[in-house]
N, C-alpha and C positions, 0 to 999 in steps of 0.2 A: 882331568876334564875329559868328558866323553867326546867322541868324534863330532857329533852333531853340535854340541855346545862350542867346540873349538871353531867349527866352520861358521857358526853364527857370529861369534866374536870377531873372527877374521873379516867377515862381510861387513859388520858394523864399523870396524876400524877402517876398512877400505872406503866405505861410504863417507866417513868423516874426513879422511884425507882428501878424497876427491872433491867434496864440497868446499873445503878450505883452499884447495889449489885452484879452483875455478874462479875465485874472487866473487862469487855470487853473494849478494847480501842475504842475511838470514830473513826468514819470513817475519813480517811485522805482526805481532799479536795484540799489541795494545798501543794506544796513543800516549806517548810520553811527552810531557812538557819540556821544551828545549829553552824557551825564552819567555820572559814576561816583562811588561812595563806597567807599573813599577816592578822592579825585581824583588824577589823574595828577600825579606829582611831590610829593605830600603827605608830610610828616613827621608821623606820628600815633602816639599810644599804641595798643596792640594793639586793632585793630578787631574787632568781633564778627560783622560781616557785610560782604559785598561786594555792591554794587548796580551794575548796568550798565543804562543806559537808551538806547534806540536811536531813530532817526528814523522807523521803520516797524515794522509788526507782524512778529514773528519766530516761527519754528517752534520752540517751546521744546523739544520732545522731540529735536530734531536739533542742539541747541546744546551745545557743550563748553567748559568753563572749567577751566583747570589753574592751580594756584598753585605757583610755583617761588621758592625763596629761603630766607632766614634764614641763620644761621651754618653750617648743615650743607648748604645748597643742596638741600634736599629738594624733592620734587615730589609734589603732592597733587591728585588729580582731585576737584573740588568737586561736591557734590550739591545740586541746586537745591531751595530751600524751596518747598513746595507752596502756601504762603500768598500767593505773588506772583500777583496776578490781572491785572495790567496786560498788555496784549497786546504792549507794546514794552519790557518791563523784566524783567530776570533778577535774582533775589536769592539769594545763597548764604550759609549759615552758615559762619563760618570757625573752624577749630580754634584753640586757644591758640597765639599766634605769639610766637616769641622775637624780641628786637631784631635788626634787620638789614634789608637791602633785599629786596623781594619784587617779583615779576612776576605779574600776573593775565593769563594768556594766554587769549584768547577766540576762538572760532570759531563763527559763527552763520549760520543760513540765514534769509534774509528770506522773507516770504510769497510773493514772486514767483520764488523758487527760486535766487536769487543767494547765494553764500556769500562772507562777508567775515571777516577775522580781524584781530586787533590785540593790543596789550599795554597794560595799565595798570601803571605803575611807582609804587611807594610804599615808604616806609621806616618800619618800626616802631621807635619810639624807646624803648619800655619797656612795662611792663605797663599795662593799662587802669586808669584811675583808679577808686578804690573808690566804690561807689554810697552815697549818704547816705540 
């Protein structure tokens, strides 16, 4: 290994060791989903809302969520509820859902400008239980 390559390798290693020892979090490059309600793979009575929580602040006006599924395989663009104040969470009111499989397809922009997308799959087993 040449002297220049050795010095560059040494500097890189020192930088990595320093970054790890400072406890600084790595830079967030993409919004990653941490939690959803319903959860991915859930079998649930008809949910009233969809909640998506991410690992970073998201640009809510630029986020899109579409619900696809049910016995008719219909597609519905969801409207975000204004009451969700958390910078990392989206909450959507759901229309009445018939039993069947559903996909909540999301596409979000993180505060750093990176766009990510994914799908939360869940199955509605029947109507929501009556409130007491």
